[in-house]
N, C-alpha and C positions, 0 to 999 in steps of 0.2 A: 628614507627608511620607513618600513611599514608601520601603521598605527599600532598602538598598544605594545610597542617593542620593549618597553621597560617593565611592563607588568608581568606577573607570573603566568605560566602557560594556561592554567585553568581560567584566570581572570581575562586573559586575552581572548580565549575561545568564547567565554560568556559575553564579553563586550561586543565582539564581532556579531554574534548571534542576535544580540539585542538591537544592534544598529540595523541589521538586515530586516528584522521584524518591524522595526519602526519605519524603515523605508517602504516596506510592503504596505503597511497600514496607511501611510501618507499617500502612496500611489493609488490605493483603492478609493480613499476619500476624495482625492483630487480628481480622479477619473469620473466619479459620480458628479462632482461639482461642475466639471467642464461639460459632461454629457448633458446635464440639465433635465433629463427625464425624471418624471415624478416617481418612477419605481426604483431608481438608483440614487436618489438624493442622499447626501451624507447622513441626514437625520434618521434614515431607515437602517442604519448599520446594525441595530440590535433587534428590530422586529422582523426584518427580512434580509439577513446578511447574505444569503445565497445569491440574491439579485446583484448586489454590489460586487461580490467576489467573482461571479460568472462573467460580469461585464469587464472586469479588470484582469481576468485570468490569462488571456493570451499575452497581454503586456507584461504581466508578472513573469511568465515563463521566458519571454524574450529578454527581459531585464536580468533575470537570473543567469541566462546563458552569457550575456555580455559581461556580467560581473565575473564569471569564471574566466572569461577570455582576457579581460582588461585589468581585473583586480581592483577596479575603482568603483566604489558604490554610487556616488553622486553622478558620475559620468554615465554609468549604465542606466540608471533610472531616469536621469535627465534626458538622455538621448532617446529612449523609448517614449518618454512623455512628449518630447518634441515631435517625433514621428506620429504619435497618436493625435497630437494637436493638428497636424497637417491633414490627417484623415477626417477629423471633425470639421476642419475648415472647408474641405472639399464637400463634405456632407451638407454644410450650411449653404454652400453655393448651389448645390443641386436642389435642396429644399426651396431656396429662394427663387430659383428659375423654373423648376419643374414641379414643385409641390410634393415630391416624394423623396424619402431618404435613400442613402446608398443601399444597393443590393449586391450580392456576390457577382452577378453578371456584369456590373459596372466596371469591375476590375479588368475585364477583358479589353476595355478601352485603352489600357496602358500599351498594349501591343499595337494599337492603331496610331500612336503618336508619331511613329516613323513612317507611316503610310498616308501622310497628309492630314492626320487628325489633329496635330498640334495647332494648326491655324483655326480649325473649327472650335476646339475646346478652349483655345485662348480667348475667344470672344466672351466666355463666361467668367473670366477672371475679374476680380474687383479693380476698379479704377483708382481707388484711394491708395495713397502710399503707405498707410499705417499697417495693413496686414503684412506687407513685404518688410517693413522696418522691424516689426515684431519677430518675423521669421529670422531676419538677419541677426537680431539680438539673441535669439535662442541659439543660433549657430555659433555666435561669438562665445556664449557661455559654455557650450559644449567644448569648443576648442580650448578655452581657458582651463576647464576641468581636466581635459586630456593632458594639458601641459603641466599643471601645478597640483592637481589633487594627489595626495600620497596614496599608495596602494593599501588595501585593507589587509592583505595577507601576503606572505612570501611567494616568490615565483615557484620555488620547488616545494611540492606537497606530497611527494612520494606516490603519485598516481591518483591522488584524491581529486585534483582538478580535472584530470582526464575522465575519471569515472562520473563525476558530477556533470561535467559538460556533455558527455555522451548521453546521459540519462535525460538531461534537459532538452537536448537537440532531438532525441527520438520522440519525447513527449510532445514537443512543439510540432514536429513533422506529422505525427499521427493526428493532431488536432486539425491542422490545415489540410491534411489528406482526407478528412472526413471519416475517420475510422468509426464504425457504428457505436463502439463503446462510449463515445462522447455524448451520445444521445441520452445517456443516463443523467447528465447535467443539463444539456441543451435540448430540452423537449418542451412541448406545449403544456404538459401537466405540471412540471416543476417551475417553469418560467411562464411568463405571459406571452402567448402566441396568438395573434390574429392574422392568419395567413392571407386573408383577403385585403389586409391593410398594413403594409410595412410601417407606415407612420405610427399607427397605434402600437404596434409591437415594439418599435424603437423607443417610444415614449415610456412604456411601462417596463421594458426589460433592459433598456440601454442600447445604444447603437451597436456596440461590439457584440453583445449577446444576440441582437437581432440578426446581424450578419452571420453569426455562427448557426443560429436556428435555421435560417434559410439555406446556408451552405450545406448543412447536413441533409437537407431535403434533396439537394442537387447532386451530391457526390456519390450516390449509390451506384452500383454496377448496373449496366443496362442488360435487359433480358435479351436472349438470343432466340430468334424464331427458328423453327424447323421447317425448311422449305419442302421436305418430303411429306410431312404431315399435312401441310397446306395443300399440296398438289393432290394428295389422296382425298381430302375433303371435297375439293372442287370436282374431282372425278365422281365421287359418290353422289354429289348433289347435281351432277351434270344434266340429267333429264329434266328435273324440275326447273333448273336454271334456264335451260334452252326454251322451255315452254313459256317462261316469264319474259325472256328477252325477245322471243319471236312475236310476242303480243304487239310490239311496236307502238306507234302513235295511235291513240284512241281518244281523240277529243273532237267535239263538234266542229266541223269545217276545218279541222287542223289548227284551230286557233288556240294558242297557249293561254291558259288562264293566268291572271295575276295571282300571286300567292302572298297571303298575310299570315305570319306566325306570331303568336302572342306567348311569350314566356311570362306567366303570371306569378309574381313573387309569393312564395309560401302557400300557394293555392292547393287545397284539397277539399273533398266533399265531406263535411262534418258528419254525414250520416253513418260513417264508419265508426264513429265514437258511440259508446254506450251512453244513453241519455239523450242522444240526438238522432236515433234511428228513424224517427218519423218527422224530422224537421225538414224545412225547405228553405235553407239559407241561399241556395244556388238554383233558383227556378229556371233561369235562362239556360244554364248548362243542361238541366234535365230536359227542357223543351227542345233544344237544338239536337240533343242526342237521339231523340226519337226520329230525326230525319237525316242522320249521318252516322259516321263511325265513331266509336268511343270505347272507353274501358279503363281498367286499372293501368297505371303507369309505374313501373319499377325504376327507381332512380338510385344513383350511387352515393347519396348523401342525405343528411338529416339535419334540420335546424339551421343550416348555413352551407357554405361551399357551393353557391349558385353556379360558379363556372364549371363545376364537375358535370352537372346535368347539361348545362349550356354547351360544353365542349362535345358531349356525346351526341346531342341533337344536331349540332352543326357539322360534325365529322362522320357520324355513323360508327365511331370507334368506341368500344366499351372499355372504360377504365378498369374493369375487372381484369383485363389482359395486360395491364401496365401497372404492376404493383408499386413501382417507384414514381409514378406520375400522379402525385397527389394534387398538385395545383397547376394544371396544364398550361394556362396562359402565362404563368411565371416561368415554369421550367422549360417551355418551348420558345422562350423569347428570342433565341438566336436563330430560329428557323424562319426563312423568308417565304416558304411555301408549305402549306399544310393541306393535304387532300381533304375535300369537304363537300357538303351539299351545296354550298355557295358556288364553288367552282364548277360543279356539275351543271347548275342552272345557268351560270354565265356562258358555259359552252353551248347552251341551247338558246342564247340570245337574250337572256334576262339581264335587266339592270338590277343590281343588288344593293340594298340599303339597310343599314342597322339603325335603330332608333332607341334611345335610352335617356330618360330625364335625369341623368346624374353626371358626375364628373367622368369624362371619357378615360382618364388615367386609372380609375378604379379597376382593380383586377387586371391591369395592363391591357385593357381592351383595345386601346388605340393601335398598338403594335399587333396584337393578336388578330384583330379583324382584318388588318392588311394581309397578314399571312393566310388567313382563311379565304380571302378573295373578295371582300366587300368593296364595292365601288365608292361608297360614301358611308360616313358615320355621323348621324344627326344626334348630337349629345345635348346636354343641358343648356349650354350657352346659345344653341341655335333655336331653342324653343322661344315662344313669345315671352316678353318680359313680364306679362301679367298672367302667365300660366299658374294656375292655383296649386297650392299645397293642401294636403289634408293630413294632419298629424305632423310627423317630422319631414315627410317627403312629398314629392310632386304627386298630385292626384292622378288616378288612372284616367279620369275624364280628359286631362290635358294630353295624355298619350293617345287616346282615341282621336282627338282633334288633330294631332300632328300626323297620325297615320293617314287620315283622310286628306290632309293638306299635301302630303307627299305623293299620294296616288294620282296618276295622270290618266286622262281619257284617251290619249293617243300615244303612238310611239311603241317601243319594244315592250314586251311583257315585263312585269316588275315583281321582284321578291323583296318583301319588307319583313324584317325580323325585329320585333319590338319587345323590349324588356321593361316590364312594369316595376315600380318600386314602392307604391303607396303602402302595401301590406308588409313591408319590411319591418322587422323588429328594431329596437325594443318596443314592447307593447304596453308601456306604462305612460305614454305621452297623451296629451289632451287632443282629441280630434276636433274637427270643425263643428260637429254637432254632438256635444256630450250627452244631451238628452236622448238622442236616438241610440247612442251607445249604451246608456244606462238601462234602456228598456229591453235589451237583449237578455233572454232568460239563460240561466246556466244550470247544469245538472246538480243534484244534491251533493253536498260534500265539498264543493268548491266555493271558497270565500276569500275575503281580503284581497291581497295583491293578485293572487291567482285568478280570482273572479274578474278583476279589472282587466288583466292582460287577455283573458279569453274573450271578454266582451269587445275589447279594442280590436282584437284580431278578426272576430266575426263581423264587426262593423266594416272593416276595410275590405274583407273578401266579399261582403255584400255589394260593395261598390265595384269590385272586380267583376262580379257576375253581372251587375247592371250594365257595365261598359261592354261586356261580351255581347249582351243582348242588343245594345245600341249600335255597336259596330256591325253586327250581323245584319241588322235592319238597314244600315246605311250602305253596306256592300250589296245587299239585295236590290237596291235601287240603281246600281251602276249599269251602264250599257255593256261594259266589258265583264266577262266571267271572272269570278274570283273564288279561290279556295281559301278557307280559314282554318288554320290549325291553332288550337289553344291547349296549353298544358301548364301544370304547376311544377316548379323546379324542385321542390322538396316540402316536407311537412315543417311547420314552425316549431321552434324549440319551446313548446308549452309543456315541458316535461312533468311538472307537478300536476297539471290538469289531466294529462294523459295517464299518469300513474294512478290518479284518483278514480277516473271513470273506467279506464281500460277500453278495449276495442271490441267490436262486435264479433270479430273472428277469433278472439282470444289470444292473438299473437302480440309480440313485443312491438313497441312503437317504432323501433328501428327496422322492423320487417314490413311496415305498412306501405302500401302502394298509394301513389297519388292518382291523378286522373288526366286523361287526354281526350280531345274532341277534334274531329276532322269533318268539316261540313262545307257543302256548296250552298251559300245563303240563298241562291235563287231557285234551288230545286228541293222538292220534297221527295227524298230518296228513302229507300228501306233502311231500317235501323240495323246496324252491325256492331256487335260488341266483341272486342278482342283484347286480351291481356298482352301488353307490349313492354319492352324496356325502352328507356329514352334513346338508346343508340339505334333502335329500330324505326324510330319515327321518320327519319329522312327517306328511308326506302319506301315507307308507306305513303309519304307525301309525293314522292316522285312518281309512284305508280298511279296515284289519283290524278296527277297532272298529265298523265300519258307519256311520261319519259321513262322508257323501259330498256335503255341500252347501256345501263351501268351494271356490270356483273357483280361488283362488290355489294352494292345496295340491294340487288336482287337476292343475293345470298343471305343477307340479313333477314329478308322476308321468308325465305325457305326454312330457315332455322328458328324463326321466332317462337313457334309453339314449344320447342324443346328448351331454348336457352333464356327466354324472357324472365322466368321466375328467379333465375340465379343472380340477377342484379339487385343488390340491396345496399343500404348504407354500411360503411365500415363499422365493425363491431356488432352487426346483427347476428343473432344466434343461428347456428346451422339448422337446416330443416331436412325432412326426409327427401324432398325433391332435389336436394343437392347431389344425390347419387345418380341423377339422370345422366345418361350417356357421357361419361367423363372423357371418352375418346374424342367425341365431337367437340366438347368444350375445349380440350387442350389443342386440338387442331385449329379451332377458330381463333385461339390466342395467337398462333403462328400467322394465320391469315391477317389478323388485325395488325400485328407488329410489322409484317412485310408491307402492308398497305401504308402505314405511317412512314416507313422508310422509302416509299416509292418503288418498291421492288416486286409488287404483286403482279402487275400486268404481264411481266415476262413469263410468269408461271401459268397464265390462263391457257387452257386447252384450245386448239384451233377452232373446235366446234363452237365454243362459247364466243370467241372473237367474231366468228362468222354470224352467229345468231344475233349478236349485239348490233350488227349492221343491217339486219333485216327489218322490214317494217310492213305492217298490214295497213291498207288504206283505211282512213277514218270512217267509222260507221255513224251515220246520223242518229240522233236520239230524239225522242218525242219531247216536245215542250211540256213543262210542268208548271203548276202554280207556284208563285213565289212563297217562300216561308214568311209568315207575318213577323214584323218586328215586335220586340218585347216591350211591355209597358214599363215606364220609368218608375 
């Protein structure tokens, strides 16, 4: 007989409502307790209830639906809590074995269980019997509740159960389908989102909220390219493209140069800030720019999101043309092959190596670099045990040492892509030489914590610049030719200092360009200054290396003057130059989307394909004096 059967109708309704509310509250608090994240701990119920509710909300919806179907309160909430416990147990296994929490893509592994994946995944299961006994005990409790718990309400409710169940089912389905409206609750502004670190996000927002935050990033509809627009653009640029492609190989004696690319963390030239117009924090950058190509670099991020710039440089694809691709290494985790600069160089016989003095799993680089085509990834564990730190992270000097250790004097040409980390925020930590940091001047109006952070940042990029000079000097002494590309991935998030000083050009901090430099350390060439976007750097690099048989990368160079300024950080205000040839911009979007899908080559006009196979015999160049190394 249903509970409250002997009470009056109004008391029965009130009692049922109170029991359901009590069960919901208990579920929210117990979920936070099992989660263990600092942001969803039960003691935060009153100061940040949204965090606890968002983390428990999917389970509450499912429990409500089961309650409508089974009419049993404890059974419904107990079964959902048991299922949630299994998810948290799997998460603990993944964290213990791989160091990262569950992500939405991990649920694709369920489909692999019947394809031989059960044996592989079974190796990660615990060997202790206690987790299995606990699971069996939970199942036993659920079975007992199903057998003996009395129903909360009658079977017949004149359509109310059907209406409530339908509403709950639709709400739950919209949540898991990633309907954009859910972003009102699950977004980085309302909850804590660190897209580059699922571990941090899960700790602050809770595992379930973390899964929903990332799920909503992945579930958006994909953009559809227009093959006709892409074909028209290739035809319009045909003459300029054929001229570039027919240039062919143009290196001394046909020898391919080694290539070293430095992605320097948060590096920019402080002279663009007011108060630092006449400073010289980056003397090696300025000296080397007088003998090579350099200029402003427009990047698609600010203050963080390193992989956005990194992805553009390694692929030549502009994230401007992929609105839903916010975190490419995470969102493309199911792709085995991504077209890239790396693969273009491998096709020309290069050995390709990535170097980074940090955890290789950070930003999902281990998987992403395989898809991009790197032969090897030299990460933190492969560096010498005595590699020095400066501040929180590995010093740039250690990265320079590792680059030189990886470069070989014989064998195939090499492509080394090195990612620095010393200048990574936060900028309130103590560096190795606090006195040198404290001696750095700051513009008027900056004080307290803002002053300390700005000084710490300038201290670290001073080291980045010094290592640029040291690396150039070491490369100049090699017998093999080497090209050196250096660029900053984004400006640092020194928002208070930037707001206090402003910038020389009067524009917003989100609109500021960084810097890039391409130089042959053994040659004193003419100075060339050009404004580029990060996705145009691989075409520039390939051209300098004498590799001019890639139509897509050649197209990025043809369109560079028109499209480079359009690349800016998300949220940057619109500018007058945004009205530049919108037809070309939209057509380039289709070209890029087709390129990522692997469908661009079939649209190439026969003349371009023929031109890409032509080559001009190498022209000898006169020897020039070496560029002198920088003083330390």
